[in-house]
N, C-alpha and C positions, 0 to 999 in steps of 0.2 A: 302414443304419448309416453307410455312407461319406458319404452326403449330409448326415446330421445333424452329423457331425464337421466337414465342410466349412462347414456353416452356422454352427456355433459358432465356428470359426476366423475366419470372415468377420466375425462380430459382434465378436470380440476385436480384429481389425484395425481396425475402425471406432472402437472405444473407445480404442485406443492413442494416437491423435493428441491427443484431449482430455486424456488422462492426462499426456502430455508438457507440455501447456499448464498443467496443474495443478502440475507440478514448477516451472515458471517462475514462476507466480503465488506459489507457496509461498516461493520464494527472494526474490521481491520483498517479500512480507509479512515475512520475516525481516529484511531491510534496513530496512524501515519501522519495525518494532518496536524495532530497535536505535537508530534515530535518535530515536524518541519517548523511549526510555529516557535517552538522552544529554541531550535537551532538558529532561526532568524533573529529572535530576541537576543540570544547570546552574542551573535555576530554584531549586532548594533551596539551592545554594551562594550565589547572589545574595541570596536571602531571608535566609539566616543572616548573611551579611556586613552586611546592612542592620540586622538586630537587634543584632549585636555591636558596631556602630560607636557609640562613646560620644559623639563630637562630630562628626557628619557635616556636611560643607560642603554648601551648596546645589547646587554642581556635582556632587558625588558622589551626592547623592540623586537628582538629575535623570538622571544616567547609569544608576543602578540602576533607576529607574522606567522609563526607556526600554527598558532591556534586558529587564526583566520583561514589559513590554507585547509586545515582539517575541517573547519566548519563549512567552508565552501564545497569541499568534496562531499561531506555528509549531506548538505543541501541538495546537491545534484543527485546523489543516490536516493535520497528520500523522494525527490521529485519523480525519478524513474519508477520507483516502487509504487507510488501513487498512480502513475500513468498505467502501469501494467495491471494493477488491481482494478482500476476503473475500466480498462478494456475488458478484463475478465468479467466484470459485472455486466458490461454491455453485451457480451456474447451470451451470458446466462439469460439476459432479457430476450435476446433474439431467439435463443433456444426455447424459451417458454412460448413465444409467438409461433415458432416453427412447429412445436408440439400441437398447438391448437390448430394451425393451418393443415398440418398433416392429417390430423384426425377428422377435421371437417371436410377436407377435400377427398377423403376416402382413399388414402394411400398415395399421397404426393411423394416425391423423392425421399426415401427413408435414409439414404446415406448422409443427408445434410445434418440430421440430428446428432449422430455420433461425432461427426466432424466438428460441429459447434461445441459439443461437450469437451472434446479433446482440446480444442483451441482455448476454451475458457480455463480448463485445468492447467494447460501449459502457461498461459499468461499469469494465472494465480501463483503457480510455482515460481516463475521468474520474479514476481512481486515479492513473494515471501523470501526468496533468496537475497534479493536486494535489501529487504528489511533486516535480514540476518547480518549482512555486510555492514549496514549502517549502525546497528547495535554494537557490532564488533569494533568498528572504528570509534564509536563513542566511548566504549569502556577502555579501549587502548589509549585514547587521548587524555583520559583523566586518571591520574594515579594518586592515591592517598599518600600523604607524607608519612613515612614509616616512623619517624621520630614522634609524631603526634600520637601514634597508636601505642607507643611504649610508655607514654606518661600516665 
């Protein structure tokens, strides 16, 4: 009985580290989904302003068109970042299951566990890189009027 309790506690210890990783990925997904929501909200505002404008100048139309293009690109990048981070979380969940199965089966294929971890980390890296690109595009598309800063 004592050995089986020790075995189960050891399995739980192995599963805890990936569980903490899941918490971090979940927090990242929360940030990404909030950013995506703000991008969508801004796109709706710009589209409505375009429709409401009775006599738009060519300059105003060009600005709105450029902003909508930028927002569309940012939406796509945020979507892919969410997708990659979600897949990373999925692979971490599969990793936790594989850890349990490997230990319970008494030495199932051990090569699966490092492979799952590498896949999860690669997906998370891609998601973070896309997040970085989206933030870069967001800061590049918005510039503060320097005249207002001098006042």
